[in-house]
N, C-alpha and C positions, 0 to 999 in steps of 0.2 A: 644366540646362536652360535653355535658349538661343534666341534669335531673329537672324534676319542681315537687316540692312538695305540688300541688294542685289539686283538684279535677278538668277533666274536662270532656266534651261532645264531642262527634264526631259523623259525619255523616256517616250513614251505608251504603254503595254502592254495588248493587247488583253483584256477577259476573254474566258472560257470560250465558244465560239461554239455554245452551247446554245441549244434552244428556248426553255428559261426564259429565257435572257440577251438573246435577239433580242428575245422579246414585252417585257421591260422596257426595253431600250432605245427600242423604241419608242414608248412612252408614257411613258417616263422622267418629262418635265415635267410630265404628267399626273398619275402616279400619287401619287406622293409620300410618301406613309403606307403604301403598300402590299408593301414588303418590307422588311426586318429582316437586320442582318447578325451572326453571330458570329464577330468578327474572331479569327484564329490568326497569321497572317505577317503579315495587312495588305495581301496585294498586290491583291487583288480588291475591296477596299473603299476609296470615296473619301472622305477625309478629310472633307471639308467638308458634301459632298451626300447622300452616304449615311445611315442611318439606323444606329447601332453603339452610340454611347455615350451616349444620351438618347432619348426619345421622338421628338424632334425630328431633324431635321440642323444637325449645330450652326453653320452657316450661319446659321440663324436664330436659335440661342440666342445667338450671339457675332459679330452684324453687323459690328462696329465691325471687329473683327480680321479678316473673310473679306472685307471689303472692301480692306482693306491688304494683300493675298495677291498682287494681281499676278497673275502667269501661272501662280500655284502655286495657282489655287482647285481646278485640278481634280487636285489630286495626292491619289494614295493614302497610305493609313495609316502603308505602312513607309517611306515616303518621307520623312518627317517623324522616323525612328525613327534613329538612327546605331549602335546597337547599345549606347549607354550611356544616352541623353538622347535628349529629344524637342529637336527641333531644325526651327522654322516660321520659314522664311524671308519676311521682308515689304519691300514695294518703298516703303514709307514708315516713318520712326519713328515711334516708340509714343508719345503723348503723356501727359502725367500720368494722363489721364481713363481712360487704355486700360490701365494696370498692375493695378488690382483686376482687370478684366476676364481680362484673361491669369493671373491668379496663380488665379483662378476655373477656368480651362479647365486648367490645370496640374495643378490638385487634383483635378480629372476623370480627366486621363491618368495620374496615381499609380497607377492601381487596374488599368492597362492592362499585360498582357506579351504579347510578342510571342513565338512559338518556331513551328519549322519543318513547319508543317500548312496544309491548304487554306482558307481563309474560307469560312462556309457560309452562303449564302443561306437566309433563312426568309420565305416567304410567309404574310403576318399573317392574310390573308383566305380561309384557309381551315386546318381543324385540324390537319391532318396536317402542313402546314408546309409543303407543297408547290403548287409552282405549277400554275393548274389554268384552260382558258380560259373555263369557267361563271363563276369567282369574277372571274377580269379584268371579262366580259362585263357584270355585276352591277356591277363598282365603276364601271367606265366610264359605265353607264347610270344607277344613281342612289348613286353612289359607296360600294358594297355593300350598303347599307340596301334589303332585301326590303319591298315595300310590302305587307303583311300584309291591309290592306283591299280591293286589286285581286286578290290572291290568293284571298281567300274570292269575289269578285266571279266568278272564273274557275269557283271549284267550285260555285256554287250552282246551283238545278238552278228553270234557268229555259230557255225556248227560245235558243239561241247570238244570234239579229239583238237580243235584249234586252240580251246581255251587251256586247256589240258596242256598241250604243247606252248604256248608260251608263256603258261606258269612255269614249266620244266626250265624253258632258256632263260628265264629271269631268274631262277634261283640257281641256276648252273648245273643242273639235273640232265641236260642232254647227253649223250652217251659220245660226246667227241672224243676226238684223239686223246687229248690233255686229258679229259676225265677217265678213260679208261687206262689210261697209263698210271693214273694214281692209283686203280685198283688191281696194280700188278701185270697188267695186259701186255701179252710178249710181242703185239704187235708196235708198230712207230706211229708215235705222236704228231708227226707232222702232216700238214696236208698232203695227200698225193697230185694235185696240181700243179703247186707252188712251191712246196718243201718246208714253208713256215709252219711252226706250232699251228694246230690246229684247235683252235678255243670257239666259243659263241659268237665272239664278234668277229673272228675271222672267216668263217661260214657265214653272216649274214653279212658283212662289209669290207674286209680287206681282203678275201680272194681274189685273186683276178677276174673269176665268173661273177662273184657279187658286185666287185667295184665296175665290172660291165654295165650290169643291173641298175646299178644308182646312177651311172653316167648318163646312162638313156634315160632315166626318169628324171636327172637333172635338166637334160634337155626338153624332155615333154613338158615339165610345170615351170622351166623357167626359171629354175632356183640359183644362186648364186654360187651354192657349194652341197654337196651332200653330204650325209650325217658320216660319221667315221665307228660311231659302237652304239650299244645299247643305252651308256651312262649320255652320251652325247645327243641321243635321238631324244631321249626323254626328258634332256633339261632343255632342249633349246627346241625340237621339232614337235613334241607333245608333250607339253608341260601339262601340268595340271590346271584347268580351268582355262585352258587353250579352246578357241571356237573349234567346233567341228570333231571335238577330242575322241568320242564315239567311232565316229566314220575314220579320221587319221589312225586311229590304235585298231581299227579292222583290216584296213588296206595295208600298214604294214606287217599286219600278221598273216597274210596274204601273203607280200613279197618274200616273209622270211620262211613262210612254208614251201613254198615254190622251191626256194632254196636250199633248203633241209632235204625234201625229197630227189631233189637233184644230185646232191651229197651223196647220199645214200643210193641212188642207183649208179653213180659213177665210179663210188668207192668198193660198195659191198658186191653190185651185180655187175659191173665193168660195161655198164650200157652209158655210152655216150652221146653226146646232142649231135645234130650234123652242124648245128653254130647257135651260139650262145643268146641269138637273137630269139630263140624258140622259148627262150625264158619270159620275155614278155608278152608273148601270145598266151603262155601257159596262167600267168596271173591276170592278164585280160580277161581269158575266159573264166576262170575262178569269181573273179570279180561280178562276172555277169550270172553264172550259176548262185551264187550267194546273193546276190543283188536283193532279190525277193526276201531275205529274212529282217532287211534294213526297213528305218521308217520311211514315211513317203519322201519327207524333205531329202533325205538321204539316198534314195534310191534318184533322188533327179540328179543329185551332185553328183554319185556314181556313173550316172550317165554322160555327165557333161566331160569327166576324167574319163572313159572310155571314149568320146569321141575324139578327144586331146591325143589318145593313145593310139588309134586308129590311123590319125590323121600322121602320125608321125611314123607310123609303120608304113603309110604309102609311100610317105619320102626316103625310106631307107632302104639303100642298093640292097633289096634281098628277097629272094622270090620263096616263100616258103613251101618247104618238100610236102609231096602228096603224101597222105595215109599217117602224117606226125598227130599223135594223140593230143587232144586239149589236157 
């Protein structure tokens, strides 16, 4: 096994002009860990850049050796095998600190045996090992990780406008004061009620109006405390896998929707409620209206929740104004 200390040229050999390879080459620098190779003759596998000998490319595992390869950084595996031993040309001599690294690489290569067969690519993002545009899209969108929470959101039994609304909220896409200010809006980024910066968490949890609503539900449900933000809500109140996940997500979406509509009415149209307790009536009304979309067990649980709300409202020292819409 030896290495050369001179600059050398190499002949570039095109890979198979298949749909698979066109897809891989188009996004090669973005994918990094999407495809591995079973090396046979080494003609279709890049020695340094492809994943074939370890779980990461050799250029990442042996960066000092890779830096000294000069024009041979794009060489195929077979170009470094002369039929008897591995011969890797370097453009600069190896220093004393490089020798242990070189020996570690040679130890890895001892287990490699080239023979007359074509290298086989394996697409790691599919169980079949075959490339698919679906897995490519998922990888480029969120590195192949499926967001189970959003998947459940689209599957929950709510009107589509509420699903879209919650998706926008989770992704920070609602047109809050803070979001509008980032788009060079000339108005104020602060809440028109309490003066704090108006973010999604502020509208849903921290504004005095939202805080009142959550305190009411804290009393209705007998909670020890109320959620303080979306992160707190999803980590402690509606974690994935919790009991009645879909029902809890639906109920929160209705509460958030009522708070958002109230915010728009008061900030944009300058329409204010006679009392914040009217928000509880509106939440209860929407739970009743959309209960029919739920599965039978969830409808029954919603009925129990609504009875708790009704009992609390009866004991609240407030008379509902006539003519107030649900």
